[in-house]
N, C-alpha and C positions, 0 to 999 in steps of 0.2 A: 583499561578505561576507566578514567574517574568519572562518577556518578552524576557531579557536581557539574560535568559539562556539557551534561542531555536533559532533555526532557522525554517523557516519555507517553506514546500512544498508544494507551491496552485498550482490548477491546475482549470482555469476557462472557460469554453463554454461560445462557439462567437455565436453559433447558438440558434433561438428557437427550445426547445425538451421537452419533458416529460421529463424528464434524470432532474439527479442532476447539476443544474448551475455551482457550486464549492467545492471547495473538498480543505480542507487544512489540512497537516498535522506540527503536530509541533514535530521536533526535539530539541532533545538534545546537545549543542556543541560537549559532548566528543564521539558521534558517529564514531562509526569504522567504515570503507571503505564495509564489510560488512552486519553490519546492516545498512548503507543505502541502497546500493544491496538493500535488502528486502524491505523498504521504499519506494523503485520503483517501485518494483517488484508489492505492494501492494498498491499503485497507480494507477498503470496500469489496473488491475484487477478492480477497485474500476471505473475507469472511462469508461471500457465497452472491453478491450483489450482480444480477445481469450485469455483464457491457452495452448493452444498450440502453438501459435502467441509467449503469452508472453516466453514461457520457449526456444521458438527458438532460445530468442533474449539472455533473462538473462541467458541462460543455469540452470544445477540443482542448488539450492540456499542451504544451512545449513539455516533453518529457525530457530532455538534454543528456539521461541516465541509463538511460533503456538504451540496447541495443537489438538494433531488427535482424543484422544478422546471427548474431547467437539464438535471439530465438529461433529464426532459420535453420540452423544445426540442432535444438532439440529437437524439431516437426519432421527434420529428415529421417525417411528410410533407412 
């Protein structure tokens, strides 16, 4: 992939922890504002913000990219 066609959303943790030290999301330049909001929500979840805090801050999102059936399969025993 050509990095000229992407922007990057990067989080780097500053303290010592057993959690992820760095999370990087590659964002296509033509991404819409709604799609960017979804990426921000995903970043918030990835760095450990509670689902309720994220929902209160960002409100309801229309995530066309998620697949609830896939999530059900992952959680199935």
